[in-house]
N, C-alpha and C positions, 0 to 999 in steps of 0.2 A: 209291858213283858209279855211274851207268848211262848207257851211250852218251855218255861224256865230260861228263855233267851231274853237278856236285858238289852234292849235296842240301843240304848246310849253307850253301853259297854261294847257293844259290836262296833259302833261308830268309832269309838276310842281306838280299838284294836286296828281298824282299818287305817285310821289316820296315822297310827304309829308305824305301821307296816309300810306306808307310804313315805313317810318323813324320815324314819330311822333306818329303814332296810332298802330304800330307794326304789321301791315297787312303783309301776305305772298305776295310776289311780283307776283307770278303767279296768285293769285286770284285777286289782286288789277287791274292788267293789263287787266285780262279777264273780269272783272265786267265793266271797263271803256269801252273797245272796244265792249262789248254786249250792253252797253247804247247807244252808238253811231255807230250802224251797218251800217249806210249809209255812213261811211267814205270810200274813195277809198282804194283799197288794198295797194297802195304805201304809203299812210299816216298811215295806220294801221301799216305796216311793220317798218315805221320811228319811231313811237310812241314806239312800242315793243323794238326796238334795242336800241333806247337812254335811256329808262328806265332801261332795263337789263343791258346795258353796264355801265351806270353811276353807278349802284349798285355794279356791279362786279368788277369794277376797282376803288372802292371808295378810298382805301388806297393809290394808286398811284395818283390818281387825287388830293387828299388832300395834298399829298408831293408836287405836282407841285404847287398848290395854295399857300401854306405856303411858298414856295420858292420865290414868287413874290409879295405877299400881306402883307401890314404892319399889317392888321387884321388877325390873324390866324382863321382857319376854325372853331373851336371850340367856338370862341368868336362871330361868325356871327349870325344874325337872321336866322332862319330855312329857310324862303323862299329865301333869299339872297344866302344862302349856296347852297341850291339846284339848283338855277339859274346858279351859277358859277360852280358847279360841272357838271351838263349837258352840259353847254356851253364848259367847258375843254375837256369833252368826244367827243364832236363833233369835236373840233378843232384837237384833237390828233389822233382820230380813224375814222374819216368820211371824207375822201377826196371829197366825192361828195357835201359837203356843204361848200361854201366859208367862210373863216374866218371872213370877213366883215359882212357876213349875220348873222353869230353866234353871233358877238358882238351886232349888231344893234337889233336883235330879243331878246337878253337878256336885253338890256337897255329898250326896249319897255315894255317888261314884268314886269321889275321891276317898271316902271311907272304904269301900270295896276294894280299892287298890291299895289299901295299906297306908294312906296318908292321913291319919286320924287327926295329928296335930296341925294339918294345913287346912282343915275344914273351915275354921274362921276366915282365914285368908281367901279362899276360894268364894266364900259367901260374901264377904265384905266386897272384893273387887267387882263381882257380878251385880250386886245390888246397887252399888254406886253407879256403875255403868248404866244399868237399867234406868236409874233415877235421871242421870245427867248427861247421856252421850249426845242427846239432840242439841245440847247447847256447845258441843265441840266444834271448833272450827278447823277447816283443812289448812294446810300450809298456804301461804299467799302465793296466788298465781303471778302477780305482778314481779313479786320479789324473787321467786324461784319457780319457774315454769316447770323444770324437771321434776323437782320434789312434789309440786302440786299434782302433776299428771300421775306420777308414780303412786301417790297415796290415793288419789281419787279412783284410779282405775286399777290398783293393785298389781302394778307392773314394775319389775326391777328398774332402777334409774338407768343402768347401763343399756338396757334395751330401749327405754324411752329416748335416751340421747341419740342411739344408732338410728331410730325410725325419724326423729326430727331432722337429723342431718340428711337422710335419704329421701324422705317424703314430705317434709314441711309440717307446720303446726296443725293445719286443718285436716289433712289426711291421716296424720298420726292419731289425732283425737278420735277420728271416725274408726280407725283400726281398733284402737284401745277400748272404745264403747262397744264395738261389735263382739270382742272376745268375751264381754260379760254377758251377752244376751243367750238365752237358752237355745240350744242347738237341736233341730229336729233330726230323726234319723232318715236318712235318705236311702232309697232302694232303686236299683236298676231292674226294669221289667224285662224278661227275656221274650221280647215280641218276635223273635225269629222263629221260636217254638210254640208260643202260648199267645192266643188272642189277648190283647191288652184289657178288653171289657172282662175277660174271665178272670184276670188277676185281680183287677179292680173289684168285682164281685165277691170273690173269695175273701179279700180283705175286709171290706165293708160288712159282710155277712157275719164276720166274727167281731164286730164292733169297733174295728180300727177306723180312727179318721184318717182319711186320705185326701191329700191336696197335690195338685201339680208342682213339681219342683221346677226351679228356673232353668231357662236355656235349652232343655232336652225334652222332647214330647214323651220319652219312654220312661222318665225319672218321677217318682212320687216321694213326697215327704209323709211319713207315717207317725201317728201318735195314738195315745188313748188305748194301749194294749199292756197286758202285763208282762210277757216274756216273748221275744221273738221266736224262741225255739218252739213254742206252741202254735204258731200260725201256719195253717196248711200250705199257704203260698210259699213259705220258707221251707218247710220240710218236704214239699214236692219239687223244689228247685225251680220255682217260677220267678223268684226274686232273689237278687244278691244285694246285701248291703254295701253301699259304695257311694262316696261323694260325687256330686256333679262334676267337680273339677277333676277327680280321677277318671271319670267316664269320658272327659274331652280328650285324654290321651288316645284312646282307640279311635276316636273320630278322626284325629290329627293324623294317627298312623294309616288310616285308609287301606286295611288289609285287603287283599283279593283272594278269591278261592284258590286253594292250593299253595299258598305262600308258606314259606318256613320262617318262623318268627322265634327269636331268642328274647325271653323276658329275664333280665340279668339278675334282678334283686326282686323276686316275684311275690313272696309271702305278703299277704295271706291269699293272693291269686285273683284278685279282683279285675286287674288289667288283662292278665293272661286269659281268664274266661270270657272277658268282654270281646276281645279280639278273636278268640276262638268262636264266639257265638256269631260275630260279623262275617266270619268266613263260612257261615252256614255247615258247620262240622266237617268241612274239607280243610286240607292243609294240615300243618303241625305247629303247635306252640310248645316251645321247649321252655318250660317254666322252672328257673333254677333259684336256689338260695343257699346261704351258707351253712346251715345246720339241718339235721334230721328233724328237730322241733319245728322248724320253719316249713320245711317240706311237708311235714305231717298235716299242718294247717292248710297248705294248698291242696294236698289230697283229699282231706275232709270235704273242702268245696268242690273238687272235681267230683267226687263221688255223690255229694248231694245234689249237684246239678246235672249228674249223669252226662258229662262232657267227654266226648269221644276222641277230640282231637288235641287235648291239652295233657301233657306228660310233665310230671315233676321229678327233680333230681337234685341231690346235694351237690353244689359246685360253688367255690369260692370266686365271686366275681373279679377279684384283683389277681387271680392267677390265670395266665394265658392257656386257653384250651386249643391246642393245634388243630383238633379235628374240626372246629367251628371256623376256621380262617377262611374269610370271604364266601361263606356258605349262606348267610341269612339275607332274606328279602328286606326283613324288617328287625331292627334291634330296639328293644325297649330298655332304657337306663334310667329307672326310677330310683336314683341314688340314695343311699343313706344321708340324712340332712339334720339341720339343727330343729327341724319341726316347728319353726316359729308360726307357720301358717295355720296349725291346727291346735294352737294354744287354747282356743275356745272349747275344745273337746278333751284336751290333755293338759290341763293347767299346771301341773307339775313341771312341764317342760321350761316354763319360764324362770324357774328357780335353779335350774341345773346346768345350763349351758355357760361355760366360762370362755374367755378369749383364747386360752390354750386349746380347749376342746374344739372351738371354731376353726382354729388353724388345722388342727388334725383332721377335722371333717372335709375342709377343702382338698387337702392332699389325698384323702382317701377317695373322693369323688373323682379327682383328676386320674388316679390310677385305674378306677373302673372305666371312665370315659376312654382312656388310651386302650384298654382292653375291647371295649365295645366297638371301637372304630375298626378293629382288625377283623371282626366278624361279619361286617356289612359288605355284600357283594357289589362290584361295580354298578352304579345306578340304583343302589339300594337305599334304604332310609333308616336313619337313627333318629329316635325321639327321646330326648333328654328331658327329665322331669324331676321336680322335687316338691315337697309340701312345705316350703318356707318362703320367707319374703326378704331374705338377706342377699343383698346384691353380690357379695363376694362369692357365694355359692351358685347364684344364677346368672346374671349378665356377665359378670366377670369371667365365670367359668366357660360361658358360651363363647366369648371372644377368645379366650385362651385355647379353647378346642379349635376354632376355626384357623387360628394362627399356627397350629401344630399339626393339622390333619387335613388331607385332600377332600374336604366337605364344604358344601355351601348352604346356607340358609334357604328355606322354601317357604312361601307365603302359606299362612295358616288359614287365610279367609275363606278358601273354597269348602273348609270343613268345619268352620264355626258359624253359630247363629249370628246374624247381622249385628245384633246389639253389643257383640264382643269385638267387633272389628275396630281396629285402631291403626295408628302408624306403625306400631311395632308388629302387630299381627300380619300386616302387608309384608313386612321384612322377614318375618318367620319365627316370632316369639311372642309369648304372652305371660304377663305377670298379673295374676289375679290377687286382689287385696281384700281382705275381710272389711265390711263396712262400705267399700267402694264397689265391689261386685258381690254377687249373692251366693257366694260359695266359701269355702275354706281359702286360705292364702295358699297359692300353688303356682308353679312356673312350668311352662311348656316351651320347648324349643324343637323345631323339626330341621334336621339337616339331610341333605342327599349326597352320597358319594359322587364325586366328579368322575 
């Protein structure tokens, strides 16, 4: 406890906010840590790890709890359920915390939350698990592959099934294993404006561990820092947080000085600012998104990076803008998607998408692509991208688009590093898979208007 803040109570509040209120995990954690900025680095790291880990391994954790509790997880009160889940996570995955301390703190927390009569239950379940969980066997791989993979990698069975059909057993297991690995923060160095050595030096002088990111020479993976908002390179606009897969969009778009570019769904602005940088502050990037809140995020980044050729405005990508018809040299359509490719960073995604939501997403994507097509001038480029690995959102939408619009695919190979070249990139599209490639799951297709 620091300054009257009970760390485990804060963890419980974050988990309930994510589970009961549907908040995104990274936002709930960020908001809590921003509210209590005085917490020591070690406690901030503990809160983040327990929250993310409990969420990430929920299916495996529930399997363990249900194996030792007379009351199943789905019948428990929300607070008790999250107290037990976070306790099991610490017991199984955090050797630095003694099991006895985990049990004692969980019992105290149950009492603090008014569940005095459930203290023996919480204590009994956690102590039994601490004593016996190492003897618990997973479901049989031979008898039920889907159930085995679901429990082992904490992935809902419907998604395991979907990826087994799309990618086969070997690739699916690579994807599932990759989602559970710790993800470094990746940043784009703004090398058109600042020498890369200067950016590297600024980061390392503040104690940041810096390693080259895969595929692009101007990208770094950074770790061992307390808060990115305290890094000089970030404050001064020398770096932008962005995954390499997202940076590849600007490479594929290949903007020229003076181009007019429309980014249809731009928030928080990473791609808009990247293409703006690649044009050397010439031309115009019209960064649009559906709400003022999202546009505020873009403008926050525009101001921090002091970008002079990117402008942000509220505009619904599904509504036709007559003033933009056939005007753009390049249109970026990074459409809303299921987000399966970033489950490693936002684990709550895997528990929230339903078949109905999936169908609604595809309809929304096609509506936006219809609009995007109308803005590309003759001979201009449309770059379609998503952060998912769902074929109906990616390859199937790509084929639908070509069948309904006067566009053709154009090879990505001139714009990609050699190690990403494949049969599909020569045709004009790239599906990045976690575990197979060294990035988030991501899809990019490049079309040129006939």
